[in-house]
C-alpha positions in Angstrom: 112.8 80.6 102.7 110.2 79.7 105.2 110.8 78.0 108.6 109.3 74.7 107.4 111.6 74.8 104.3 114.6 75.4 106.5 113.7 72.5 108.7 113.3 70.2 105.7 116.6 71.3 104.3 118.4 70.8 107.7 117.0 67.3 108.1 118.1 66.5 104.5 121.6 67.7 105.3 121.7 65.8 108.6 120.7 62.5 106.9 123.3 63.0 104.2 126.0 63.8 106.8 125.2 60.6 108.8 125.4 58.5 105.6 128.7 60.0 104.8 130.1 59.3 108.3 129.1 55.6 108.0 130.7 55.3 104.6 133.8 56.9 105.9 134.0 54.4 108.8 133.6 51.4 106.4 136.4 52.7 104.2 138.7 53.3 107.1 138.0 49.7 108.4 138.7 48.3 104.9 142.0 50.2 104.7 143.1 48.9 108.1 142.3 45.3 107.1 144.2 45.8 103.9 147.2 47.1 105.7 147.1 44.2 108.2 146.7 41.4 105.8 148.0 42.8 102.5 151.6 41.7 103.1 150.8 37.9 103.4 147.8 37.7 101.3 149.0 39.2 98.0 151.2 36.2 97.1 148.5 33.8 98.1 145.9 35.8 96.2 148.0 35.5 93.0 148.4 31.7 93.6 144.7 31.3 94.3 143.7 33.1 91.2 146.1 30.8 89.3 144.4 27.7 90.8 147.1 26.6 93.2 145.9 27.9 96.5 144.0 26.0 99.3 140.4 26.5 100.5 141.3 28.5 103.6 143.5 30.6 101.5 140.6 31.4 99.1 138.5 32.8 102.0 141.4 35.1 102.9 141.7 36.2 99.3 138.0 36.9 99.1 138.3 39.1 102.1 141.2 40.8 100.6 139.4 41.4 97.3 136.4 42.7 99.3 138.7 45.2 101.0 139.9 46.5 97.7 136.3 46.9 96.5 135.4 48.8 99.6 138.4 51.1 99.1 137.4 51.8 95.5 133.8 52.4 96.6 134.9 54.8 99.3 137.2 56.7 97.0 134.3 57.2 94.5 131.9 58.2 97.2 134.5 60.7 98.5 134.9 62.2 95.1 131.1 62.5 94.6 130.7 64.0 98.1 133.4 66.6 97.4 131.6 67.6 94.2 128.3 67.8 96.0 129.7 70.0 98.8 131.3 72.3 96.2 128.0 72.6 94.3 126.0 73.1 97.5 128.3 75.9 98.6 128.0 77.6 95.2 124.2 77.3 95.3 124.1 78.8 98.9 126.4 81.6 97.8 124.1 82.4 94.8 121.0 82.2 97.0 122.6 84.6 99.5 123.6 87.0 96.7 120.1 87.0 95.3 118.6 87.6 98.7 120.7 90.7 99.4 121.4 92.3 96.1 119.7 93.5 92.9 120.7 91.1 90.1 120.8 93.9 87.4 123.1 96.4 89.1 124.7 94.4 91.9 123.5 97.0 94.4 121.9 96.1 97.6 118.1 95.6 97.7 115.7 97.4 99.9 115.6 94.9 102.8 119.4 94.6 103.0 119.8 98.4 102.8 117.6 98.9 105.8 119.7 96.4 107.9 123.1 97.8 106.8 122.0 101.4 107.2 121.2 100.7 110.9 124.7 99.3 111.3 126.2 102.4 109.6 124.2 104.7 111.9 125.5 102.9 114.9 129.1 103.2 113.6 128.6 107.0 112.9 127.2 107.6 116.4 130.2 106.0 118.0 132.4 108.4 116.0 130.2 111.4 116.6 129.4 111.6 112.9 126.2 112.0 110.9 124.7 109.7 108.3 123.4 111.1 105.0 120.7 109.1 103.2 120.0 110.0 99.6 117.0 108.8 97.6 117.3 109.1 93.8 114.5 108.8 91.2 115.2 109.0 87.5 113.3 111.6 85.5 112.0 110.6 82.1 113.0 107.0 82.5 109.6 105.9 81.3 110.2 107.6 78.0 113.4 105.6 77.5 111.5 102.4 78.0 108.5 103.4 75.8 110.6 104.7 72.9 113.7 102.4 72.9 112.4 99.3 74.8 113.1 97.7 78.1 116.6 96.4 77.0 117.6 100.0 76.6 116.1 100.8 80.0 118.2 98.1 81.6 121.4 99.5 80.0 120.5 102.9 81.4 120.0 101.5 84.9 123.3 99.7 84.8 125.1 102.8 83.6 123.4 105.0 86.2 124.5 102.5 88.9 128.1 102.7 87.6 128.0 106.5 87.7 126.6 106.6 91.2 129.4 104.2 92.4 132.0 106.6 91.0 130.6 109.7 92.8 129.6 108.4 96.2 132.6 108.3 98.7 134.1 105.0 99.9 132.6 103.0 102.8 129.1 103.6 101.4 125.9 101.8 100.9 124.4 101.6 97.4 121.0 100.2 96.7 118.4 99.9 93.9 115.0 99.9 95.5 113.1 98.9 92.4 112.3 100.3 89.0 114.2 103.5 88.5 114.7 104.3 92.2 118.1 104.2 93.8 119.4 105.0 97.3 122.8 105.5 99.0 124.1 106.3 102.4 127.4 107.4 103.8 129.0 108.9 106.9 130.0 112.6 106.9 131.1 115.3 109.3 128.0 117.1 110.7 129.9 120.4 110.7 130.4 120.1 106.9 127.0 119.4 105.3 128.1 121.2 102.2 130.1 118.1 101.3 126.8 116.3 100.9 125.5 119.1 98.6 128.6 118.8 96.4 128.1 115.0 96.1 124.4 115.6 95.2 125.5 118.1 92.5 128.0 115.7 91.1 125.4 113.0 91.0 123.0 115.2 89.1 125.7 116.3 86.6 127.0 112.7 86.1 123.6 111.1 85.6 122.4 113.8 83.1 125.2 113.0 80.7 123.8 111.2 77.6 124.2 107.4 77.4 125.0 106.3 73.8 123.6 103.0 72.8 123.3 101.7 69.2 123.6 105.3 68.0 120.8 106.5 70.3 121.4 109.2 72.9 119.5 108.0 76.0 119.1 110.9 78.4 117.7 110.8 81.9 118.1 113.2 84.8 117.6 112.6 88.5 115.7 114.1 91.4 117.3 113.6 94.8 115.9 113.8 98.3 118.3 114.0 101.2 118.0 113.4 104.9 120.5 113.2 107.7 120.6 111.0 110.8 121.8 112.8 113.9 121.4 111.7 117.5 117.9 113.1 117.8 116.5 111.2 114.8 114.0 108.4 115.3 115.3 105.5 113.3 116.3 104.3 109.9 112.7 103.9 108.7 112.0 107.6 109.5 115.3 108.6 107.8 114.3 106.8 104.6 110.8 108.2 104.6 112.2 111.7 105.0 114.5 111.3 102.1 111.6 110.0 100.0 109.5 113.0 100.9 112.4 115.4 100.0 112.8 113.5 96.7 109.1 114.2 95.7 109.6 117.8 96.7 112.6 118.0 94.3 110.3 116.6 91.5 107.6 119.1 92.4 110.1 122.0 92.1 111.1 121.1 88.6 113.2 117.9 88.7 116.9 117.4 88.0 117.7 118.9 91.4 118.2 117.9 95.1 116.3 118.9 98.2 117.1 118.4 101.9 114.2 117.2 104.0 112.4 119.9 105.9 109.6 119.5 108.5 107.3 121.7 106.4 107.5 119.1 103.6 106.0 116.4 105.9 103.2 118.8 106.9 102.5 119.6 103.3 102.4 115.9 102.5 99.9 115.3 105.3 97.8 118.1 104.1 97.9 116.8 100.5 97.0 113.3 101.7 94.0 114.7 103.6 92.9 116.6 100.5 93.3 113.6 98.3 91.3 111.4 100.6 88.6 114.1 100.8 88.5 114.3 97.0 88.1 110.6 96.5 84.9 110.7 98.6 83.8 114.2 97.6 83.6 113.6 93.8 80.9 110.9 94.0 79.2 112.8 96.8 78.7 115.9 94.6 80.9 118.2 96.7 82.6 119.5 93.5 80.3 122.1 91.8 80.5 124.5 88.9 80.9 128.3 89.3 80.4 130.7 86.4 82.5 133.6 85.2 80.6 136.0 82.9 81.8 136.6 79.4 80.8 139.9 77.9 80.6 141.3 74.3 83.0 144.3 74.5 81.3 146.1 71.7 77.7 146.0 73.1 78.2 145.1 76.8 75.8 142.2 76.4 76.2 139.0 78.4 77.1 136.2 75.9 77.8 133.3 78.2 79.9 131.9 81.0 83.1 130.1 81.5 82.6 127.1 83.9 85.0 127.0 86.8 85.4 124.2 89.3 85.0 124.7 93.1 85.1 122.3 95.9 82.5 122.9 98.6 84.2 120.7 101.2 82.3 120.0 104.5 85.6 120.3 106.4 87.8 122.6 104.3 85.1 125.1 103.1 85.3 126.5 99.6 88.5 125.2 98.1 90.1 126.9 95.0 91.0 124.8 91.9 94.6 125.9 92.3 94.7 123.6 95.3 92.8 120.5 94.1 93.3 120.4 90.3 97.1 119.5 90.6 96.2 116.7 93.0 93.4 115.5 90.6 95.8 115.4 87.7 98.5 113.6 89.6 96.1 110.9 90.9 94.0 110.5 87.8 90.8 111.8 89.3 90.6 114.8 87.0 88.6 113.0 84.4 85.8 112.0 86.8 85.9 115.3 88.5 85.5 117.3 85.2 82.7 115.1 83.8 80.9 115.4 87.1 81.0 119.2 87.0 80.1 119.3 83.3 77.0 117.2 83.9 75.8 119.6 86.6 76.6 122.5 84.3 74.7 121.1 81.3 71.7 120.2 83.4 71.5 123.8 84.7 72.5 125.7 81.5 70.1 123.9 79.2 67.4 126.1 80.8 69.2 129.3 80.0 68.5 131.5 77.0 69.6 129.8 73.8 72.0 132.7 73.0 74.2 131.9 76.0 77.2 129.7 75.6 79.2 127.7 78.2 83.0 127.4 78.0 84.7 124.4 79.6 88.4 124.1 80.1 89.9 120.7 79.5 92.9 119.5 81.5 96.1 118.4 79.6 95.7 115.1 81.3 92.2 114.7 79.9 93.5 115.4 76.4 95.5 112.2 76.6 92.2 110.2 76.9 91.3 108.8 73.4 87.7 108.5 74.5 87.3 112.1 75.7 85.2 113.3 72.8 82.8 110.3 73.2 82.4 111.0 76.9 81.6 114.7 76.3 79.1 113.8 73.5 77.5 111.2 75.8 77.0 113.8 78.5 75.4 116.2 76.0 73.0 113.5 74.8 72.1 112.5 78.4 71.5 116.0 79.6 70.0 117.4 76.4 72.4 120.4 76.2 72.9 121.7 72.6 76.4 121.0 71.3 76.5 124.4 69.4 76.3 126.2 72.8 79.4 124.5 74.1 82.9 125.8 73.8 85.8 123.6 74.8 89.0 125.4 75.8 92.4 123.7 75.3 95.6 125.2 76.6 98.7 125.4 74.5 100.7 123.4 77.0 98.4 120.4 76.6 99.2 120.1 72.9 102.9 119.2 73.4 102.3 115.8 74.8 100.4 114.2 71.9 99.4 116.5 69.1 98.0 113.7 66.9 95.6 112.5 69.6 94.6 116.1 70.3 93.8 116.5 66.6 91.6 113.4 66.6 89.7 114.6 69.7 89.2 118.1 68.4 88.0 116.7 65.1 85.4 114.5 66.8 84.1 117.4 68.9 84.0 119.7 65.8 81.9 117.2 64.0 79.3 117.5 66.7 79.1 121.3 66.3 81.1 122.0 69.4 83.3 125.2 69.3 87.0 124.9 70.2 89.1 127.7 71.7 92.8 127.9 72.2 93.3 129.1 75.8 96.3 131.0 77.4 97.5 132.0 73.9 101.0 133.5 73.9 102.4 131.5 76.8 103.5 128.5 74.8 106.2 127.9 72.3 104.5 126.9 69.1 101.4 129.1 69.0 101.3 129.7 65.2 101.9 126.0 64.4 99.1 125.0 66.7 96.7 127.5 65.0 97.5 125.8 61.7 97.4 122.2 63.0 94.0 122.4 64.7 90.7 124.0 63.6 90.2 126.5 66.4 87.2 128.8 66.5 88.5 131.3 69.0 91.7 132.6 70.7 91.8 133.5 74.3 94.6 135.9 75.4 96.3 134.9 78.7 95.4 137.1 81.6 99.1 137.9 82.3 99.2 140.1 79.2 95.7 141.7 79.8 96.2 142.7 83.4 99.4 144.6 82.6 98.3 146.1 79.2 98.2 149.7 80.6 101.6 149.6 82.4 103.7 147.3 80.2 104.2 148.3 76.5 105.4 144.8 75.7 102.1 143.4 76.9 100.2 145.9 74.9 102.1 145.1 71.8 101.5 141.3 72.3 97.7 141.9 72.8 97.6 144.1 69.7 99.5 141.5 67.7 97.3 138.6 68.8 94.2 140.7 68.0 95.5 141.4 64.5 96.4 137.7 64.0 92.9 136.6 65.1 91.3 139.2 62.7 93.4 137.9 59.8 92.5 134.3 60.5 88.8 135.0 61.2 89.1 133.9 64.8 87.5 136.2 67.4 89.5 137.1 70.5 88.5 136.7 74.1 90.6 138.6 76.7 90.8 137.1 80.2 91.7 139.1 83.4 89.7 142.4 82.8 89.8 144.1 86.2 88.7 147.6 85.5 87.0 149.9 83.0 90.3 151.3 81.6 91.5 147.9 80.6 88.1 147.1 79.0 88.2 150.4 77.0 91.8 149.6 75.7 90.8 146.1 74.7 87.7 147.4 72.9 89.8 149.9 71.0 92.2 147.1 70.0 89.3 145.1 68.6 88.9 142.3 71.1 85.4 140.7 70.7 84.8 139.3 74.2 86.1 139.8 77.7 85.9 138.3 81.1 87.3 139.1 84.5 86.4 140.5 88.0 85.4 143.8 86.5 82.1 142.0 85.6 81.8 140.3 89.0 83.2 137.4 90.9 82.5 133.8 89.7 78.9 132.9 90.5 77.5 129.7 92.0 74.6 128.0 90.1 72.1 129.7 92.3 73.7 133.1 91.9 73.9 132.7 88.1 70.2 131.8 88.0 69.4 135.0 89.9 71.5 137.1 87.5 69.9 135.5 84.5 66.4 135.7 86.0 66.8 139.4 86.5 67.8 139.8 82.9 65.0 137.6 81.7 67.4 135.0 80.3 65.6 131.9 81.7 62.8 131.4 79.1 62.8 127.7 79.5 61.8 127.9 83.2 59.6 130.9 84.0 60.2 132.1 87.6 57.5 131.9 90.2 56.9 134.8 92.6 59.5 133.5 95.2 62.2 133.3 92.5 61.4 136.7 91.2 61.9 138.2 94.6 65.2 136.3 95.0 66.3 137.4 91.5 66.0 141.0 92.7 68.7 140.3 95.3 71.6 140.4 92.9 75.1 140.6 94.5 76.3 144.2 94.9 79.4 143.6 92.7 77.3 142.6 89.7 77.0 145.3 87.0 73.7 145.9 85.2 74.4 144.1 81.9 72.2 144.1 78.9 70.4 141.0 77.9 72.1 139.3 75.0 
């Protein structure tokens, strides 16, 4: 309520109070008059009403009757006033409750939690104790809402609140901060932090138990971030922020677990925020560029194409690996714009290569949830003039678990344009054979984890051999990733792998380096090199092998 509303309400109550005081004085005066005159007037009043009384007596009777009317009025006004006071008190109690608690769970809200946590910290410090603050976020709660509806989500939230209440020790603070996020605080002995660990474990176990509603088993888990307030801490806001940071760290580590806050988490978050900010400005600025890893025909040694890899040429961070920025791009929703930007650069450059060379592009699992992905890729091909039959889209097995039907639709649209589809990281998922049957793949790529250990690990060798045989029986050529030396290349060739890629054939190349390699091998027919470019093409990096033109 604003200050002006408070002033208006106080003025209203003041006027009402003054009116009630005046009414009360009138009633009291009427009662006194009735007591003073009632004994002599009652008999005369009866006679007057019967028509026997005198004129002066009638005046006294009228005054008497007026007293009775005032008493009746006062009694009725008193009754109405008592009802109004009761209703006003109930309304004020309801308003106060709504202002400090969450109406669904009865827990405190965020604002009230902050105030009461400050009081709890002061109490703990007087007793030389510590305050533990726990931030809880439910995992998979969105799935419950999406599949079973928001009414089921409300049931889950109320049940989770009840379970939290049973686990947290007495004299605690419990709050729902909004959505599926809860918080709690309690005092503990600083020499026994393991007690807080046990409470966190109990919370995780309790919340993970299924909630049965209308025959449905509603299952959620929780990620918990924990921070403690000791004498050197900086305040309740810092305490809550640290617990929040620790909670996101628990989610990052796999969810359904707890993490204590550590200073390194805050440093990592600051680094991440710096990277995210740089990415938001770097994508439209063209700082993200394609690099190219060579793909070789193992039977002939010819260069057949490249896999496009993303790199960030940051003006402040230098050359940043995709292992750093791709997770951030996926979490923030920037991966789509980033990928399309790099693909456009790739298509513009690669359309001038020899027509026999292909380009492989890896699609993020997040992108595969975009129903317009196929149209966006085709639009890029049309705008850049890159032939669809020279493009190979790589899809990882893990990306198919989220929405297989949508993936089938996207793959079908791409195949209709003549684009090739490869199943990447084959062997690392859980439904490889089912996916091969469900989607019209043109190629299988063996994950590098099997390839790099093929000479030392018999199991890896057996897996590679099995995948190669499977591809041969299905008519799908095999590409092996992670070829690091000649011995691995020979083994893969003996097993029947069609293509290979890896550092044995050189490090990933920038666009300029790729043009030099192709120029040296006379694979740039669309753009003949001038004398300067011929001289530059002779300066091939030392780690590039002399490959045959394909």
